[in-house]
N, C-alpha and C positions, 0 to 999 in steps of 0.2 A: 579600502581607505576608511578610517574612522571619521566621525562627524567633525571632531576637532582638527584632524589632519586636513579634511576637505576645506574647512574654513581658513586654515593657514595657507594652503595653496591658493585659495580663492583671493585672499588679501594680497599675496605677492603678485598675482597676475593683475589684480585691479590697479596696483601701483604702476605696473609696467605698461599696461594696455589701456589707453584712454582714447580708443579709436571708435568712432561711430560711423557706420555706413547706413545712411537712410534709404528707405525703400524706393525713394525717387531716383536713385542711381547717381547721386552727387558723389564727389570724391570724399574719402574718409577725412573727418575733421575731429579736433579735440574740443568737442562742445562742452561748455561749462554751464550754460543756461539754455534751456529749450522751452518752447511753448507747444502745448498740445492743442489738438483741434477744438477742444471744448473751452480753450482760453486759459487753462491752468498753466502756471510757469513753475518749472523745477530748476534748481541750481545744485551743482555738484559734479562729481566724476560721472560721465555718461558712457556706459559700456554696453556692447551687444552681448547677449547670452542666448543659449539655445533652450534654457529652461531655468526655473527659479532655484533648482538645486544644482545647477551646473556652473562651473567657473566661467568668468567672462573670456571671450575669445576674440581674436581678430577675425575679419571676414575672409580668411583664406586658410585652406588646409595645408598639410605638410608639402604637397606638391604644387601649391599655388592655386588649387581649384577652389571654387566658391564654396563657402560653408554657410548654411542657412542660419541666420541669427535673427529670428523674427521678433525677439523680445528685447526691450531696452531696460537696463538697470541704471538708476540714478542713485548714487551713494553720496549723501551729504554729511557723513560721519555721525549723524544721529540715527539714521535709518536707511534702509535700502528700499527703493520704490521701483516696482516692476510695472511696465506698461507695454502694450503692443507697439512695435516700431511704427506701424501704419498710422498710429494716432498722433504722431509728431507732425506739427504744422510748420514749425520754423526753428532755426537756431538763432537765438538772440544775441549770444555773446560767447566767444571762444576763449576769452581771457580767463586765467585761473582766478578763483575767488580769493579775496584778501581779507579774511575774517580776523578781527582782533582776538587774540588768544591770550588770556591772562592765566599764568600758572599759579598753583597753590602748592606750597610745600606740605607733603604728607609722608608718613612712614608707610610706604606702599608695600604690600606683600608681593614680592617677586617670585617666591617659591612657596609651595605648599599644596594643599588640596585645591582642586578646581571644581566648578559646578557643572554637572551634566545637564541639569534642568532646574528651573526655578518655578515652584508652584505658587499658589495663593499665599500671600504674606499673612503672618499672625499679627504684625504691627510694625510700623515704620515711624521712628521719631523724626521730628523736624530737624533740618540742618541747623547747627549752631553757627556762630560768627566765624568759626574756622573752617566751615564747610564739611563738618563731620556729623554723622548720624548713626543710629543703630537700626539694622534691618533684621527682623525676626521671621523665620520661615519654618514650616513643618517639613521634616525629612523622614525617611524610613527609620532612622535611628532616633527620632524624637525632635523636639524643637532645637533650632540652631540660630544663634545670634551672631551677626557679622557686623563688625565696625567698618563703615564705609567713609570715604572722604573724597571731596571734589579735588581733583588734581589739575584740572584745566576747565576754564569756563569761557565760553564764546557767546556772542549774541544769539546763536542758534541752539547750542547744546552745552551741557555740562558733562564732562567726563568724570565718572564716579568709579573709584576703584576700591577693592578690599584693602584694609590696612592691617599692619601687624598688631596683634592684640589678643587678649584672652577671649574665649577659651582656646581658639586655634585660628591660624591665619588662613584666609581663603583668597586665592587669586581670582579676581573678578573685575572685569572691565565692562561697565554698562554706561549707557548714555541717556540723559534726561533732557527734554526740551527746556531751554531756559525760560520759556514762557510759562511753564508749569510750576516754577519756583516762585513763591510769594515775593512781591517787590521789596518788602522790608528785609527779607532774608538775603536777597541779592545785594542790597545796599550794604548790609552789615558785612557780608563776605568780601565785597570789593573794597570796603574801607579798611579791612584788615590786610588784604592781599596787596594793595597798591599804596606806595609811599605818598604821603601828602606834603612831604618836605620839598620835593622837586616838582614844579608845575608841569614839566614835561611828562613825568610819570603819572601825575594826577590826570592829565589830559587823556590818558588811556581809558579812564572811566567814562569820560565824555564821549570818546569815539565808540566805546562799547555800547552805550545807551543809544547813540545815533544809529548804529547798525541794527540794533534791536528795535528800532522805531519807537523807543521810549523817550519821546522828545521832552516831556516835562521834567524827567529826571536828568536828562542831558543839560537842559537849561539851568536847573538848580545847581548842578555840579560846576558848570562853567561860571555862573555868577559867584559861587563860593571861591573858585580859584582867583577871580578878579579881586574879590574882597581881601583874600589872604595875600595876594601878590599885586600891589597897586601898580608895579611896573609892567604888568601884563594888561594894561588898559586897552591895548590894541585888540584884545580879544572881544571887545564890544561889537566889532563887526560880525563875529561868529554868533554873538548873542542875538543880534538882529536876524541873522540867517535862521537860527533855531526858532525864533518866534514865527518867522514866515513858514517854516516847515510845519511847526505845530499847528498853525492856523489852517494849513491845507489838510492836516489830519482831522481837525474838527469838522471841516467842510465835508470830508469823506464820510464822517460819522453822521452828519446831518443827512446826507444823501441816502445812506443806509437806513436810517430811521424813517425817512420819508417813504422809502420803498416798502418798509414794514408797516406802514399805516399809523405810525406813532406821531401824529401831527401836533399834539400839544407839546410834546418834548421838542419837536423840531422848532416850534415857535419860540420856546424858551432859549434854545441854543442859538437861534438867529438873533434874538434880542440881546443876548449876552456875549455875542461873538467879539473876540478881542480885535482891536484895531491898531494897536501899537506895533510898528515895524512890520505890518502885513503888506504883502505885495499888492500892487494895483490890480493885477489880474485876479487874485484871490478875492479882494474886496468887491470887484465887479461881479464875480460869480455869486458872492454872498448877497449883494444888492439884488441881483436877478432872482435868486432863490427867495429872498424876502418879498420882492415884488410879486412873484408867482403865488407865494403863500397868502399875501394880502389880497391879491386878485381873486383867489379861490374863496376866501372869506367874504369878499364883496359879492361874488356870484351867489353865494348862499343867501346873503342879505337881500340882494336884488330879486331873487326868485321868491323869497318870502313876501317881499313887498308886492310884487306883481300878483302873486296868488291871492293875497288878501283883497287887493283892489278888484280883481276879476270876480271873486266870489260875491263881493258887494254889488257888482254891476248886474248880476243875474236878475232877470225880470220878476221873479216870484219867489215867495218863501219856500214853495215846494221844490223849486230847482235848487235853491241854496241848501235845503235839507238833504237833497240827494248827494250833493258833492261834498258837503261839510265833513262827514267822517273821514273820507280819504284825504281831503286837503288838510285837515287838522293833523292827520297822521304824517303827511309830508312835512308840514311845518314843524312838528315835534321831533322828527327823526332825520331831517336833511342835514348832511355834514360833508366834510371834505372827501369821505370815502365814496359817497353815493351821488354827489352833485352832478356827475356826468350823465346820470340817467335823465336829467332834465335839460340837457344841452339843446335838443330841438325846441323845447318850449322857450328857453331863454333867447335863442336865436331869432325866434319869430314873435316874441312878446310884443314888439312894437309894430308889427305888420298890420297896417290898417285894412288890408283886404280880408283879414281873418276876423271872425266874430268872437265874442267872449266865450261862447261854447266851444268853438274850434280850439282856442288857446288852452282852455281848461282841459279839453280832451288830450292835447299834446302833453300837458303836465302829468295828468293821471295815467295815461297809457305808457308814457316814458318811465314813470315810477314803477308800474306793475309789470311791464313787458321788457323794459330796457330801451335805450335810445334808438337802436336800429329798427325797432318795431313800433315806434310811436305813431299814432294815428290822430286825425283831427275830427273824428265823429264821436261826440260826447256819449251817445247811447251805447256804442260799442265799447268805449273806454270804461264806462261804468259796468257794463257786462263783464269785462275782464276783472274788475274788482270782485264781482260776485264769483267768477270762476276761481279766483285766487282763494277765496274763503272755502269753497267746496274742495279744492285741491288740498288745502291744508288739512281739512277734516278727513279726507279720503286717506291721506298718508298715515294717519294714526288710528283709523278705524279697524277694529279687529274682526268685525262680523261681515261676512261676504254679502249678505242681502242688503245691508245698509250701504255698503260701498256701491252696489249696483244702483240703488236709489239715488245716491249722490251724483253719479254720472248722468242718470236720466234727468236730474234737475237742471243740468246746464246744457244738455245736448241740443235743445231747440233755441237757445238764446242767440240773438243776432250777433254775427261776427265770431262765434266760437269755432275754432279750428284746432286740429292737432298741433299745427305749427305754433299758433299763439299760446296754446296750453303749455307747450314745451318751453316757450319763453317765460310764461308765468312761473313754471317750475325753477327755471334758472335764476330768477330774481327773488324767489321765495326765501324768507328767513327760516331758520330751522323749525320744523313743525312740532317737534317733541319738546316739552318744557323740561327744565332742570329742577328737580325737587329742592325745596329750601333746605332740607336736611342734608343734601349732598354738598352744600357749600362749606368749604374749609377756610375761606378768606383769601383775599388778594389774588383772585383768579384761579384758585385751586379747588378741585372738586373730587369727591369719591362717589362713584356711580356703580350701578349694576345694569348689565345688559341681559335682557331676557333670553334665556336659552329655550330651545324648542325640542330638546331630547332629555333623556334621563340624567344628563350631565348637570342640569339645573342652570342657574344664572351665573354670570361671569362678572366679577368685580374688577374695577379698574380705576386708576387715578388719572386726572386730567389737570394740566396747567395751561391756561391760555396766556398769550403775551400781553404786555401792557397796552392799554387803550383798545382792548378787544371790542370789535364792532360786528354784530351779526349780519350787517349789510355788506360786509367785505369777505371775500374768500381767503382762507389761510392755508398755507402748506401744513402738513401734519407729519409728525414722527410717531410711529408705533414702535415702542421699545420693550424688550423682553429681558428681564433679569436672568441671571444664571443661578447656579446652585450655591454660590458663595456671596451673593448679595440679594437684597430684597427689592420689591417694586419701588419703595420710597427712595432707596439709594440709586436705583436706575433713573428715576425721575430727576434726582439731584444732579446726576452726571450731566444731563443735557440742559437743565434749566437753572442750575445753581441752587445752593441751599438757601432757604428763606431766613432772614434775620429772626431770631427767637428771643422771647423774654425769659425771665427766670423760671417760668412754668412751662417752657418749651412750646409756647404758642407763637405763631407767626406775627411779626410786627411790621412787616413791609413786603414789598414785591421782590420776587427772585430776580437776580441780575445775570444769570448765565447766558450762554451764547444762543440758545433757542429763544430766549426772551428778546435778546438784542436783535436777532434776525427776524422775529415775528412768526415763530412756529408754534402751533398747538402741539403739545407733547402728551402722549397717552402711554401710561405704564400699566400693563395688564397683570393681574394676579393670576397667572396661568399655570403655575406649578402645583402639583399635588404635594401633600406633606411628605417630606423625606424623599423627594424625587431628585435624583442625581444624574439622570441621563435624559436626553430628548427621545421620545418614544415614536415619533412620526405618526401619531395617532389621529383619528377623527376628532377626539376630544380637544386636542391642542389646536387643530385647524379650525374647528368650530368656534373655539373660544376667541381666537384672533379675528376671524371674519365676522363673528357676531358683534364683537366690540367695535370693530371698524364701522360697521353699519349703524350701530347705536350712536357712535360719535357723529356720523354724518347726519343723523336725525336730530341731534341736540345742538350741534355746533356748525358754524359756517366753514365748510371744508372745500378747498380746491382739490377735487378728486384727481386732477392731473398731476398733483404734486404730493402724493402720499408715499412715505418712505418707511421701510421696516428695518429695524436694527436689534441687536441684542448682544449680550456678553456670555461667553462660555456656552452652556447648552442653550441659552437664549440666542446666541449667535448661530448655533447649529440649526435652531428652529427658523431663524430669519433666512438662512441660506436655503433650506428646504422649501419654505413657503414662497419665497421669491421665485424659485424655479417652478413650483407647482401652480402658481397663479400669476403668470407674467403679465397679464393684462391689467392687474390692479396697481402695480407699483411703479413709481418713478425711479426707484433705486433701492438697493439693499446694502447695509453696512454691517457685516458680521465681524464682531470682535472675538479674537482668540477662539474661533470656531474650528472644528476638527471633522475631517472626512477620513474614513478608512475603507479598505476594500470590503469590510464586513458591513458597512452601512447599507441601509435598505434602498433608498430611492434616489439620492443625489447623483450617484454615478449613472443612473439610467435617464435622468432628467437634464444632464449637463448641457445639452444643446439648446435648451430653453433659455440659457443665459444670453443668447444672441439678442433677446428682446428686453433685458433688464440690466441696467448699469450696476456693477458691483464694486464695492470698496472694502477690501479685506484688510484687517489690522491684526498683526501678530507679533510675538516676541521671538527672538533668535533662540532663547533658552527655554521655551515653553515645551519641554519634552520633545517628542518626535512629530509635532503637529505640522511644521513646515515641510518636512520630508514626506509625510503621509499625504498632505494636501497637494504636493507638487504636481501629481498627475493631472488633477483637475485644473489647478491654476495654469499649468502649461497649455492645456486644451483651450481654456478661455482666451489666453493671451495669443496663442498661435493662430486661433481662428479669428483674431482681430475683434473679439467682442469688447465692449466698452467696460474694461476691467482694470482696476488698480489694486495691486498687492503691496502692502507696506509691512516691512519687517524691521523692528527696532533692534539696534545693536545691544547685545548683552542683557536683554530683558526677558522675563518669563511670563507667567500668567498674571496679567494686570489689567486694569480698566483702560489704560492708555488715554488719559485725558490730555496728554501731550498733543494728540492729533486733532483735537476738537476744532481748531481754527481752520486747518486744511480741509476737514470734513465739511464744514459749513461753506467754504468756498466751493467745494464740489457740489454740495446740495443745491446751491443757488444756480447752478448751470444745468440742472437736470429736470426733465419732466417726462411723463410716460408718452410713448409713441402710440397714438390712438387714431385710427387703427393702422397697423403696418399694411403695406400693399400686398404682401404675402407672408405667410408664416407656416412653419411646420413644428409642432410641439409634441413632446412625448408625455404620456400619462400611464399610470399603473393603478391608481386608487380611484374608487368610484366617485369620491368627492372632488377629485381634480378633473373636473369635467366641463369647465367653461373657459373658452379662449376667445376673447374679443367678441365676435359675432356668431360663434359656433358653440352650441351646448349639446352634450351627448349624455346618454344614459344607457347602461347595460354594456359596458366595455367587455370584450371577450377575454381579456387577459388580466382582469383586475386582481391585484394581490394586496391584501390588507396586512398591516403589521403583525396581526395575530397568527397568520398562516405563513409567515416568512421563516426560513427561506423556501421559496417555491422552485421546483425543478424547472429548469429552462425558462425562468421568468424573463419575459421580454416586454418592453414598453409598447403601447399602442400609439401610433402617430395620429395626430389630428392636423389636417392641412386646410388652409384657406387662402384664396387669392381673389383680389379685386382686379378685374380685367377691364379692358376697354369696352366701350359700347354698353355700359351699365350691366356688366356681366359679373356674376359671382360664381366661383367654383369651390366646392368643399369636398374633402375626403375624410371619412371616418369609418370605423368598423363597429360602431355601436348599434344596439338594437333600435334606438330611437334618437333622432337628431333634430334639433331646433335651430333654424337659421334666423337670427335676429337682424332687423334692418333699421337703420337710421340715416339721416341725410349725409353724414360723412362716409357712409358705406355705399349708398345708392342714391340716384336722383329719382324721386318719386313722381316727377312730372314726365318721365319717359318710360317706355316699356322696360321691365326688369326681367333679366334671364338668370335663373339660378339653377345650377346643376350640383347634384350630390353623387359622388362616385360615378360621374359620367352620365347620370340620368337626369333628365329635366325634372325640376321640382315645380309642381303646380299648387295653386292655392291663392288665398287672398293676401296679396303682398302690399296692400295699400294701408296708409296710416290709420290707426285706431285709437280712440280715447281710452278704451279698456286696456289695450296693450301698453300704452304710454304710462298710464297712471299705476297700473299694477307692477310694471317693471320698476318705476320710481319708488313704489312702496316697498317692494321686496329687496331690491339691491341698494336702495337709499342713495343712488347716484343721481341727484337732480341736475347735475351738469351735463351728463351724457346718457339720458334715458333712450331706450329703443322705442320706435314708433310702430313697428309691425313685426310679425313673425310668421315663419312657415315651419310646419312640423311634419317630419317623415318618420314612421308611417303615420 
């Protein structure tokens, strides 16, 4: 069966078979809206399949026997989404969807040549008011220009088809997300497609915008209808309802921006919140949000007042001189992001049983250690300030003997422990400064990460979100461009393009989704000149990991929420690196990535995907990628890994900005599992040697890209298990193994038992300042540093 025949059969079955049999054993249902266990909601035809390249089936064979359909397909006419059936949490609605569909008349090509695949475009013109555009692509026979037209537009997608025209007609049905079409273009198309002579026809545009959750446009159209048809004044009730809905939308945006730490914007939105025709419930929520916002500002002001008063009450100038540097620092930097550090101080500020010194100790220690570790001994609190200075210097010191001296300088200070030093690390602002010459303006930087091999340094671009604050941890996107785009364009995809002046200089903040959701975005200049394939090399891995660590040293990163993504060969790299280093990532989003049986490592590492959520995005007409990737996609889905595969109807090799809103919904629900109770990971390269708390060197079956293919190449498993009774067991086949320990792996207050390959591991398993600080320096993860280590042999 050809690919086109397969798709034709697939579509016929999809129309006839809308049966879902959930793994829980409930009766088959025609589910139209489902909720996954991570909270995401999908709507469309929900169909069971045995694989991503297989047609949907009912859950019974020809003789009535059960047929295993472990994968669910949700087809919403824009894309096909594949998820493990076991990931479904609930069926929310079984009623068919009733999307507004507005047809546009076009001279559609019903016969002619068809497209087997669609590669990178040479250029795509904007849609005109009639919903037409020119799509140019490169083919084996040279450039090809295709006239396309929107033949149907819905709140979710636009159906775009090839039109009759020169030089030749192409039969092509592709789908675009309506959200990816500019607002002004949609308005122009709808105004041409829908009659404004009849208010009932015109109301279709209102319903369209309502379903698309574009309430501002819906309100404007409804008010225009009322102005044009005074006898429709009864629609004022709908105007009021739209204002209520629009107000709830603004409230959700306020909540999103608050979660992203954009408090100044939240304050402006609350101040300017519309009150006309807003429901009492919404106004109450706004009042509560405004009260919370004002209360937080009051907390900051009260803390500042209390601190100044307490410093003034100290009995001597010497005492005031000791505390003044750190209290001035608190007063200068205290804000809504870090005010919770001083919660113990504020709670006890009026406690008469505490001395001035006790209260200042609570403030200082809360600031340096965090609220959970606040203490009321001023000498120890000031020692922690000294420790913080030493730790900051240690993390950037390049000479080993100077690092040793730094540790010695704090070892005998009263109150210094590994636990408190770890708390200092967790609250520490980034230790490595950003050079002035790296600043590009409006939160954008171009930096260089120092390489430690002959590969040299690695350049990268960074965009921080609005109101970036080093005292707050931010999720991070590591993004890799492909062969057909550059790092600047990859950054633009996630963060939006900056507004530019006539000289192409930025004039304002980017407004893309990464900025809206509060993500630091890092675009690495990782490709060699004229590199058109991913090489699976040490150079590429070193570049990404070196940049990640450099970013952690310069910016405030939530290391539990670091994601990797890329387009084309950048997607191939993201796929491989996520499998090779599953302990680093909260998730991976490969766009238009490709796996084939000739690839080197991905098919050997596929089981590592159990520990990393994946979100794949592809096009139906992007060559044979979907069919070649199907083997691994099926394994991920059948094994119930946290995997989502998205395939767009009629689309080829594209960036797929259409999927950006869904991806950020997914990102917001993910963080890395640290550590899993047990794991078994595969490795084949020497540098893929660290898995949570096990590090190995000298793997027996190491295969580098340079000597591939290797005869009988097999991956080496690395296994770890956290057992009851403070026991750890590890299995490796390396010449040297290091077992790393920290409090979420073992309890240091109880006897620890560690076995490697069934043999008891002996050694110093107690916390060490040297181990703690050296690990934080080298891996740059101040959030989860290791406290102790055991080495074998």
